C-alpha positions in Angstrom: 0.0 0.0 0.0 1.3 3.4 -0.8 1.3 6.5 1.4 -1.3 8.2 -0.8 -3.9 5.5 0.1 -3.2 5.7 3.8 -3.2 9.6 3.9 -7.0 10.0 4.2 -7.2 7.5 7.1 -4.3 9.2 8.9 -6.1 12.6 8.5 -9.4 11.2 9.7 -7.8 9.6 12.8 -5.9 12.8 13.6 -9.1 14.9 13.3 -10.9 12.4 15.6 -8.1 12.6 18.1 -8.2 16.5 18.2 -12.0 16.5 18.6 -12.0 14.1 21.5 -9.1 15.9 23.1 -10.9 19.2 23.1 -14.1 17.6 24.4 -12.2 16.0 27.2 -10.6 19.3 28.1 -14.1 20.9 28.3 -15.4 18.1 30.5 -12.4 18.4 32.8 -12.9 22.2 33.1 -16.6 21.7 33.9 -15.8 19.1 36.6 -13.1 21.4 38.1 -15.6 24.3 38.2 -18.2 22.1 40.0 -15.6 20.9 42.5 -14.5 24.4 43.2 -18.0 25.5 44.2 -18.4 26.9 47.7 -21.5 27.3 49.8 -22.9 30.8 49.3 -21.9 31.2 45.6 -24.5 31.8 42.9 -24.9 29.2 40.2 -27.0 28.6 37.0 -28.3 25.2 36.4 -28.3 23.6 32.9 -32.0 24.2 32.9 -31.4 28.0 33.3 -32.4 28.4 37.0 -30.4 30.7 39.2 -29.8 29.7 42.8 -27.4 29.9 45.7 -25.4 26.9 46.9 -26.2 26.0 50.5 -24.5 22.6 50.9 -22.2 20.4 48.8 -22.2 16.6 49.1 -20.4 13.9 47.1 -22.7 13.8 44.0 -25.3 16.4 44.9 -25.7 20.0 45.9 -28.5 21.6 47.9 -29.5 24.9 46.2 -31.6 27.7 47.7 -33.9 28.6 44.8 -35.9 31.2 46.8 -35.7 32.4 50.4 -36.4 29.3 52.5 -36.9 27.0 49.5 -34.2 24.3 49.1 -33.8 21.8 46.3 -31.4 18.9 45.8 -29.6 18.8 42.4 -27.0 16.6 40.9 -23.6 18.2 40.6 -23.7 17.6 36.9 -26.8 19.8 36.7 -24.7 22.9 37.5 -24.1 24.7 34.2 -22.0 27.7 35.5 -20.7 29.1 38.8 -21.3 32.9 38.7 -19.3 35.6 40.4 -21.1 37.7 43.0 -21.5 40.8 40.7 -23.0 38.8 37.8 -25.3 36.8 40.1 -26.6 40.0 41.8 -27.1 41.7 38.4 -29.2 38.8 37.1 -31.1 37.7 40.1 -31.6 41.0 42.0 -31.6 43.4 39.1 -28.6 45.4 40.0 -28.0 47.6 37.0 -24.4 48.7 37.7 -21.6 46.6 36.3 -18.0 47.3 37.1 -16.1 48.5 34.0 -19.2 49.2 32.0 -18.1 51.8 29.4 -20.7 51.8 26.7 -24.4 52.0 27.3 -26.5 50.5 24.5 -30.0 52.0 24.1 -33.1 49.8 24.1 -34.4 51.4 20.9 -33.2 53.5 18.0 -35.1 56.6 19.1 -32.1 57.9 20.9 -30.0 57.7 17.7 -32.1 60.3 15.9 -32.6 64.0 16.6 -35.7 64.6 18.8 -37.1 67.2 16.4 -36.7 65.0 13.4 -38.5 62.2 15.1 -41.5 64.4 16.0 -41.7 65.7 12.4 -41.6 62.2 10.9 -44.4 61.0 13.2 -46.8 63.5 11.7 -45.9 62.5 8.1 -46.4 58.8 8.6 -49.9 57.5 8.1 -51.2 55.4 10.9 -51.9 51.8 10.0 -54.5 49.9 11.9 -53.3 46.4 12.5 -56.4 45.3 14.5 -59.0 42.8 13.4 -62.0 44.1 11.6 -65.4 42.6 12.3 -66.5 39.9 9.8 -69.4 42.1 8.6 -67.1 44.9 7.6 -64.9 42.7 5.5 -67.6 41.0 3.4 -68.6 42.9 0.2 -72.3 43.7 -0.1 -72.9 41.9 -3.5 -71.1 38.7 -2.3 -74.0 37.9 0.0 -76.1 35.0 -1.3 -79.5 34.1 0.2 -81.1 30.8 1.0 -80.7 27.8 -1.4 -78.5 29.7 -3.8 -75.5 29.4 -1.4 -72.9 26.9 -2.5 -70.9 24.7 -0.2 -67.1 24.6 -0.3 -65.8 22.7 -3.4 -69.0 23.3 -5.4 -68.8 25.4 -8.5 -70.9 26.6 -11.4 -69.1 24.3 -14.0 -70.6 21.0 -14.8 
């Protein structure tokens, strides 16, 4: 066998080795993060729930999900250990972040001049997106009385 025929197999095995190695590093980092948890730290579970660690056992942790409400979770269910500033910002709604330099507006109205926005509002026709009543949509000559009404699928052609 020549080297040319073995080359695709060598490349495939090398790619598989690199992928498994990076996945193993991620698993080890996640396990280390879970082992470094301390009681009192804020965590996010893999389901997206934020809680405070109360007690750590071998394979489980006891989380306080609300004041006085404790739940037992598997250690593998912890998705991230959060620092105090981030946990307080998310859970308690603290708006101040350390090192925040740029404030991004919620909408584009602050990007335009206030007078230009007021003038453009007057020029734009208002569009009603609400539903109209069924009687208002039906044309007057489309109404058919009594036995002349045709069911769905029936037509005039024979």
